[in-house]
C-alpha positions in Angstrom: -16.7 42.7 -0.8 -15.2 42.2 -4.2 -16.8 42.9 -7.5 -20.5 43.7 -7.7 -22.9 43.0 -10.6 -26.5 44.1 -9.9 -29.5 42.3 -11.4 -32.7 44.4 -11.1 -36.2 43.1 -11.4 -38.7 44.7 -13.8 -42.5 45.2 -13.4 -44.0 43.9 -10.2 -40.6 43.1 -8.6 -38.8 46.2 -9.8 -37.3 47.1 -6.5 -35.8 43.7 -5.7 -32.1 43.5 -6.6 -29.9 40.4 -6.9 -26.2 41.3 -6.5 -23.4 38.9 -7.4 -20.3 39.6 -5.4 -16.9 38.3 -5.5 -16.8 34.8 -4.1 -14.8 34.5 -0.9 -15.1 33.2 2.6 -16.8 36.3 4.1 -20.5 36.7 4.7 -22.7 39.8 5.2 -23.6 40.6 8.9 -27.3 40.1 9.5 -29.5 43.0 10.5 -30.1 44.6 13.0 -26.6 46.0 13.6 -25.9 44.7 17.1 -22.5 44.0 18.8 -20.3 41.4 17.0 -19.3 38.2 18.7 -16.3 35.9 18.5 -16.4 32.1 18.1 -13.2 30.4 19.5 -12.7 26.7 19.1 -10.2 24.0 19.8 -9.9 20.7 17.8 -8.9 17.6 19.7 -8.0 14.2 18.2 -9.4 11.0 19.7 -7.0 9.1 22.0 -5.0 12.3 22.4 -3.4 11.7 19.0 -0.9 14.2 17.8 -2.1 16.7 15.2 0.4 16.4 12.4 -1.6 18.2 9.7 -3.8 21.3 10.2 -7.6 21.1 10.0 -9.8 23.1 7.7 -12.7 24.9 9.6 -15.7 26.3 7.8 -18.4 28.4 9.4 -22.0 28.4 7.9 -24.9 30.6 8.8 -28.0 28.6 7.6 -26.5 27.1 4.4 -24.3 30.1 3.5 -20.5 29.8 4.0 -19.5 32.9 5.9 -16.0 32.1 7.0 -13.0 29.7 6.6 -10.0 29.1 8.7 -7.0 26.8 8.8 -6.6 25.8 12.5 -3.1 26.4 14.0 -0.7 23.6 15.0 -2.5 23.2 18.3 -6.0 22.9 16.8 -7.2 26.4 17.7 -9.3 28.6 15.5 -11.2 31.9 15.8 -14.0 33.6 13.9 -14.4 37.3 14.7 -17.1 39.8 13.9 -19.9 37.3 13.9 -23.4 38.6 14.5 -26.2 36.9 16.5 -27.8 34.0 14.8 -27.5 30.2 14.3 -24.2 28.9 12.9 -22.7 25.6 12.0 -19.0 24.8 12.4 -17.6 22.1 10.1 -14.2 20.6 10.7 -12.3 18.5 8.2 -8.9 16.8 8.6 -7.4 14.1 6.4 -7.7 10.7 8.0 -10.5 11.7 10.4 -14.3 11.9 10.1 -15.8 15.2 9.4 -17.4 16.7 12.5 -20.0 19.5 12.9 -21.0 21.7 15.9 -24.0 24.0 16.1 -23.5 27.4 17.7 -26.2 29.9 18.5 -25.3 33.5 19.3 -28.2 35.2 21.0 -29.0 38.5 22.6 -27.3 41.8 21.7 -23.9 40.1 21.1 -20.5 41.4 22.3 -19.3 38.1 23.8 -17.0 35.2 23.0 -18.4 31.7 22.5 -16.0 28.8 23.0 -16.4 25.3 21.7 -14.4 22.1 21.5 -14.7 19.6 18.7 -13.2 16.1 18.9 -12.3 14.2 15.7 -12.5 10.4 15.4 -10.3 8.4 13.0 -11.9 7.6 9.6 -12.3 3.9 8.9 -10.5 2.5 5.8 -9.0 5.9 5.1 -7.3 5.8 1.6 -3.7 6.7 1.4 -4.4 9.1 -1.5 -7.8 10.7 -1.3 -9.4 11.1 -4.7 -10.7 14.7 -4.1 -8.7 16.2 -1.2 -10.4 19.2 0.4 -7.2 21.0 1.2 -3.8 20.4 -0.2 -0.8 19.6 2.0 0.6 23.0 1.1 -2.6 24.7 2.4 -2.4 22.7 5.6 1.1 24.1 6.3 0.2 27.8 6.4 2.6 29.6 8.9 1.0 31.5 11.7 2.5 34.8 10.5 1.0 34.3 7.0 -2.4 33.5 8.6 -2.2 36.6 10.8 -1.5 38.8 7.7 -4.3 37.1 5.9 -6.8 37.8 8.7 -5.8 41.5 8.7 -6.3 41.6 5.0 -9.8 40.1 5.4 -10.8 42.7 7.9 -9.6 45.5 5.5 -11.4 43.8 2.6 -14.7 43.7 4.6 -14.3 47.5 5.2 -13.4 48.0 1.5 -10.0 49.4 2.4 -8.5 47.8 -0.7 -5.0 49.3 -0.6 -4.5 48.1 2.9 -6.0 44.7 2.1 -3.6 44.4 -0.9 -0.6 45.0 1.4 -1.6 42.4 3.9 -2.5 39.7 1.4 0.8 40.4 -0.5 2.7 39.9 2.8 0.8 36.7 3.5 1.8 35.4 0.1 5.4 36.4 0.5 5.5 34.4 3.7 3.6 31.4 2.2 3.8 31.2 -1.6 1.0 28.5 -1.8 -1.6 30.5 0.1 -4.5 30.1 -2.3 -7.1 31.9 -0.2 -4.8 35.0 0.0 -4.4 34.9 -3.8 -8.2 34.7 -4.3 -8.9 37.6 -2.0 -6.0 39.6 -3.5 -7.6 39.1 -6.9 -10.9 40.4 -5.5 -9.1 43.6 -4.3 -7.6 44.1 -7.8 -11.0 43.5 -9.3 -12.6 46.1 -7.0 -10.0 48.7 -7.9 -10.5 48.1 -11.6 -7.2 46.4 -12.3 -8.5 43.4 -14.2 -5.2 42.4 -15.6 -3.7 41.9 -12.1 -6.9 40.3 -10.9 -6.8 37.7 -13.7 -3.2 36.9 -13.0 -3.8 36.6 -9.3 -6.8 34.2 -9.8 -4.6 32.1 -12.0 -2.0 32.1 -9.2 -4.7 31.0 -6.8 -5.4 28.0 -9.0 -1.7 27.2 -9.5 -1.5 26.9 -5.7 -4.7 24.9 -5.4 -6.2 23.8 -8.7 -9.5 22.8 -7.2 -10.1 26.0 -5.3 -13.8 26.7 -5.8 -13.8 30.4 -5.1 -10.8 31.1 -7.2 -12.4 29.3 -10.1 -15.7 31.1 -9.7 -14.1 34.5 -9.5 -11.9 33.8 -12.6 -15.1 32.7 -14.5 -16.9 35.9 -13.5 -13.9 37.9 -14.8 -14.0 35.9 -18.1 -17.7 36.7 -18.4 -17.2 40.4 -17.6 -14.5 40.7 -20.3 -16.5 39.0 -23.0 -15.0 35.5 -22.8 -18.3 33.7 -22.2 -17.3 30.2 -23.5 -14.2 30.2 -21.2 -16.4 31.2 -18.3 -18.9 28.4 -19.0 -16.2 25.8 -19.4 -14.5 26.8 -16.2 -17.7 26.7 -14.2 -18.7 23.3 -15.7 -15.3 21.9 -14.6 -15.8 23.4 -11.2 -19.1 21.6 -10.8 -17.4 18.3 -11.6 -14.8 19.0 -8.9 -17.4 20.1 -6.4 -20.6 18.2 -7.2 -22.2 18.7 -3.8 -21.7 22.5 -3.7 -24.5 24.8 -5.0 -22.4 27.9 -5.6 -21.0 26.9 -9.0 -24.4 25.9 -10.3 -25.8 29.3 -9.1 -22.9 31.2 -10.8 -23.5 29.2 -14.0 -27.2 30.1 -13.8 -26.4 33.8 -13.5 -24.1 33.5 -16.4 -26.7 31.9 -18.6 -29.3 34.5 -17.5 -26.9 37.4 -18.5 -26.4 35.7 -21.9 -30.2 35.3 -22.5 -30.3 31.5 -22.2 -33.2 31.5 -19.7 -33.9 27.7 -20.0 -30.3 26.8 -19.1 -30.4 29.5 -16.3 -33.5 27.9 -14.8 -32.0 24.4 -15.0 -28.8 25.5 -13.2 -30.7 27.3 -10.5 -32.8 24.2 -9.9 -29.7 22.1 -9.5 -28.3 24.6 -7.1 -31.5 24.9 -5.1 -31.0 21.6 -3.1 -27.3 21.7 -2.6 -25.2 23.0 0.3 -23.9 26.6 0.0 -26.7 27.9 -2.1 -28.1 31.2 -0.8 -31.7 32.2 -0.8 -30.9 34.6 -3.7 -31.4 31.6 -6.0 -35.1 32.1 -5.6 -34.8 35.8 -6.6 -33.0 34.8 -9.8 -35.6 32.2 -10.6 -38.3 34.9 -10.1 -36.5 37.1 -12.5 -36.2 34.3 -15.0 -40.0 33.6 -14.8 -40.8 37.3 -15.1 -38.8 37.5 -18.4 -40.5 34.3 -19.6 -43.9 35.7 -18.8 -44.6 32.8 -16.4 -46.0 35.2 -13.8 -47.8 32.5 -11.8 -44.4 31.1 -10.8 -43.0 34.4 -9.4 -44.9 34.4 -6.1 -43.8 30.9 -5.0 -40.1 31.9 -5.5 -40.4 35.1 -3.6 -42.1 33.2 -0.7 -39.4 30.6 -0.9 -36.8 33.4 -0.5 -38.5 34.6 2.7 -38.8 31.1 4.0 -35.1 30.4 3.6 -33.8 33.8 4.7 -36.5 35.8 6.5 -34.0 38.5 7.6 -32.1 38.6 4.2 -30.8 41.7 2.6 -33.8 41.9 0.3 -36.5 40.6 2.7 -38.2 43.9 3.2 -38.4 44.6 -0.5 -39.7 41.1 -1.2 -42.4 41.4 1.4 -43.5 44.8 0.0 -43.7 43.4 -3.5 -45.6 40.3 -2.4 -48.1 42.6 -0.7 -48.6 44.6 -3.9 -48.9 41.4 -6.0 -51.5 39.8 -3.6 -53.5 43.0 -3.0 -57.0 42.4 -4.4 
């Protein structure tokens, strides 16, 4: 999905690649390729309270964000094409405490798992939150716009970019403040080589939702790819201030520093990302690459082992195991 930049290891870890993709709310299905599942959920409010606003629902596999939905007016949400594994559903709604639910999809898949999550009122809820997770405009996404958006996401996963562009455009026509649709539309333009439209669309995303983390990261990546390094760094630093508990912006900044040859800054950013939510196991591959270029070869093996510990079935797990075996061979 989105724009790809490949980072290839040299020497002992030549075959391990770290790929930076466009930042969105879609994850890679784990191997082996079994039948996909569906997670359906319903959000209820304590004391049968009426749901005035619409809740934001995030789906994580391990610590990686793999999906995001805005629940409908009745509190219903759905994640399709999810593969067996352990997931965590996180629900946020202004005025209520954040709730989480663990979901494990086992076996060969091909089934629907249904869950119900109840939200309790938040004590001493401020009338104006300092850092709202979702704007009021985002909570008011019409069902028709959401349906077009989901169709666009399916096309984007399949790299059917012209079809995805049509669906995202329709979603935006229905709901002009649909920041997620702007973000993914920008990814489509980026993937088809239209960087001008991509940049404009990422700006549209931030106009609709100035704090949108993925829109900011994708715009920063575009700045870097077009030689505007200082703008990219500034945008990512601002994003870190807006999302201090998220690891993805630190990781993106680390990759940016690595590409520019600032290995010390790249290492520092990766270390900050390492312990934060949302950071993928790939951070250890980037650290291993940094240490290889610095000649600190004794630090490479611990990072490759950390990658396998965090994501034993990851996209590069087999390559990492093979390289570790070569390194450790007497």
